[in-house]
C-alpha distance (Angstrom), angle and dihedral (degrees) to the residues before:
residue distance angle dihedral
G1 . . .
N2 3.81 . .
L3 3.80 93.2 .
A4 3.80 91.2 52.8
E5 3.82 89.3 51.6
A6 3.79 91.6 46.6
R7 3.78 90.3 51.4
K8 3.81 91.5 49.8
M9 3.80 89.7 50.7
H10 3.82 92.7 50.4
E11 3.83 91.5 45.5
T12 3.82 88.2 54.7
A13 3.82 89.8 49.1
L14 3.81 89.4 49.5
A15 3.81 92.7 51.5
L16 3.79 89.3 49.1
A17 3.81 92.6 47.5
R18 3.81 91.0 50.3
T19 3.82 90.2 52.0
V20 3.79 104.7 39.8
G21 3.80 108.6 -0.9
G22 3.76 133.0 82.4
Q23 3.80 125.8 -99.2
K24 3.82 89.4 -100.0
D25 3.83 89.1 62.1
V26 3.80 90.4 48.8
A27 3.82 91.2 52.1
G28 3.83 90.5 47.9
A29 3.81 92.8 50.0
L30 3.83 91.3 48.3
I31 3.81 90.5 52.1
N32 3.82 90.5 50.0
I33 3.82 90.8 51.6
G34 3.82 89.5 47.1
N35 3.81 89.4 53.7
V36 3.80 92.7 52.7
L37 3.82 91.5 46.7
A38 3.82 89.9 50.8
L39 3.82 89.6 52.8
Q40 3.81 87.6 50.6
Q41 3.84 87.8 54.2
N42 3.80 90.2 -116.2
L43 3.81 93.2 132.6
E44 3.79 98.8 161.2
E45 3.80 93.4 55.4
S46 3.81 90.4 40.0
T47 3.81 92.0 54.3
R48 3.81 90.0 48.0
R49 3.83 90.2 57.2
Y50 3.81 91.7 46.9
Q51 3.82 90.4 50.0
E52 3.79 91.2 50.9
A53 3.81 89.1 49.9
L54 3.81 90.7 48.0
A55 3.81 92.4 52.1
I56 3.83 90.4 52.5
A57 3.81 93.0 44.4
L58 3.82 91.8 51.9
E59 3.80 91.0 46.9
I60 3.82 93.0 54.7
D61 3.84 94.2 33.8
D62 3.81 93.0 -118.3
K63 3.81 98.0 159.9
P64 3.84 98.8 -178.3
S65 3.83 91.5 53.9
A66 3.82 91.2 45.0
L67 3.80 89.2 51.4
L68 3.80 92.8 49.5
A69 3.82 92.9 47.0
R70 3.82 92.2 49.2
S71 3.81 93.5 46.1
N72 3.80 90.1 51.9
I73 3.81 93.6 45.9
G74 3.82 87.4 51.1
A75 3.80 91.9 50.2
N76 3.82 90.9 51.2
L77 3.81 90.9 49.0
I78 3.82 90.4 51.7
V79 3.81 90.1 53.5
E80 3.82 88.2 49.7
S81 3.86 89.7 48.8
D82 3.82 91.4 -122.3
F83 3.80 92.3 140.2
R84 3.81 97.6 163.1
Q85 3.82 92.2 57.6
A86 3.81 91.6 39.7
R87 3.78 90.9 54.9
S88 3.80 94.6 53.9
V89 3.83 93.3 45.6
L90 3.82 93.0 46.7
E91 3.80 93.4 46.9
E92 3.83 87.7 57.0
A93 3.82 89.9 46.9
L94 3.82 90.5 50.7
K95 3.81 91.2 51.9
T96 3.82 90.3 53.5
A97 3.82 93.7 44.1
R98 3.82 90.8 53.5
E99 3.81 91.6 43.9
I100 3.81 94.6 54.8
G101 3.81 92.8 37.8
D102 3.80 95.5 -119.5
E103 3.81 101.0 160.8
L104 3.81 96.7 -177.2
D105 3.77 93.7 52.5
T106 3.80 90.5 43.3
I107 3.83 88.8 55.6
N108 3.82 94.0 46.8
T109 3.80 94.0 44.6
L110 3.81 92.3 48.7
T111 3.82 89.2 51.5
N112 3.81 92.3 48.6
L113 3.80 90.3 47.9
G114 3.80 88.5 50.1
M115 3.81 89.4 54.6
V116 3.81 89.8 49.9
F117 3.81 91.8 50.7
V118 3.83 90.8 48.9
N119 3.79 90.0 52.8
Q120 3.81 90.2 48.2
G121 3.81 90.0 51.4
D122 3.83 92.0 -116.3
F123 3.81 96.6 133.3
V124 3.81 96.6 165.5
Q125 3.82 92.0 57.4
A126 3.80 89.8 41.0
Q127 3.81 92.2 55.7
K128 3.80 91.6 46.9
S129 3.79 92.2 51.6
L130 3.82 95.7 43.1
Q131 3.82 94.0 44.7
E132 3.81 91.5 52.4
S133 3.79 90.7 47.6
M134 3.81 90.7 49.5
T135 3.81 93.5 47.7
K136 3.82 90.0 53.4
A137 3.82 91.1 44.5
R138 3.82 89.8 52.3
Q139 3.82 90.5 51.3
L140 3.82 89.2 55.3
D141 3.83 92.8 37.5
L142 3.81 92.3 -124.8
K143 3.79 96.2 165.0
S144 3.80 97.0 -177.2
S145 3.83 91.3 52.9
I146 3.81 91.6 45.9
A147 3.81 91.2 53.2
Y148 3.81 92.4 46.4
N149 3.82 92.3 50.7
L150 3.81 91.7 45.8
E151 3.79 90.4 55.6
W152 3.81 92.3 50.8
I153 3.82 91.3 45.0
G154 3.81 87.0 51.8
D155 3.82 88.2 53.7
T156 3.81 90.6 53.0
D157 3.83 90.4 47.9
L158 3.78 89.7 51.3
A159 3.81 92.4 48.2
Q160 3.82 87.7 54.9
D161 3.83 92.8 46.4
D162 3.81 93.4 -112.5
L163 3.80 93.6 138.9
V164 3.81 95.3 166.4
S165 3.83 93.5 57.4
A166 3.80 91.1 41.2
E167 3.81 91.4 55.6
K168 3.83 92.0 46.4
N169 3.83 91.9 51.3
Y170 3.82 95.0 43.8
Q171 3.82 90.9 48.9
E172 3.80 93.6 50.2
S173 3.80 89.8 47.4
L174 3.81 89.9 51.4
T175 3.83 92.3 47.9
I176 3.82 92.0 53.2
R177 3.81 93.1 45.1
T178 3.80 92.0 47.8
A179 3.81 89.8 52.4
L180 3.81 89.6 49.4
G181 3.82 91.8 46.4
Q182 3.82 93.2 -130.3
R183 3.81 99.8 162.8
G184 3.80 100.4 -171.3
D185 3.79 92.4 44.3
I186 3.81 92.3 46.8
A187 3.81 88.4 56.0
S188 3.81 89.6 49.8
S189 3.83 91.8 52.3
E190 3.81 92.1 45.9
L191 3.80 90.0 51.0
S192 3.83 90.8 51.9
I193 3.81 90.4 50.9
A194 3.82 91.5 47.8
E195 3.81 91.0 50.6
L196 3.80 89.3 48.4
G197 3.82 89.0 53.0
L198 3.80 88.9 58.7
E199 3.83 90.2 53.3
M200 3.81 95.1 50.9
């Protein structure tokens, strides 16, 4: 029920922005609606809203909104397993994130690109992307991001039969997540370690 209400609220904001607001407000409202639709698992409609927001953002040279729209389109494409499209959208997002110096979005986009590369079987590119994301996350002490990247790096190690590195990365990820008390993520790390045990 709450998502339906949230969507109604954002639709009202969009109508208002189209009437009296600037294009930046319209793009922002479209992204908000896209977010709600994504949470409702309506990815096609969600992506359509993000694309509309992206077109406006590019037209008015609003780089932060363009970055957000692209990142979200990329995330939807990953969920839909359209990795080829996701890669091209996320590479554009990464360019913008670096250009405007948005470290957080650079970290998240590098991680998402890493996931895309893993799914495409390009483990060398995946490691490069994930390692850079993790280095930046360590500089900002973003523990949750560090743990997430470590788990994906462990997956790339495992895919390349480097079991020693995989175990080291999974264990560090688990240690961080245990300290943070992230239950779901702890289970994910423990599962990775258990699967690794079967490989050894």
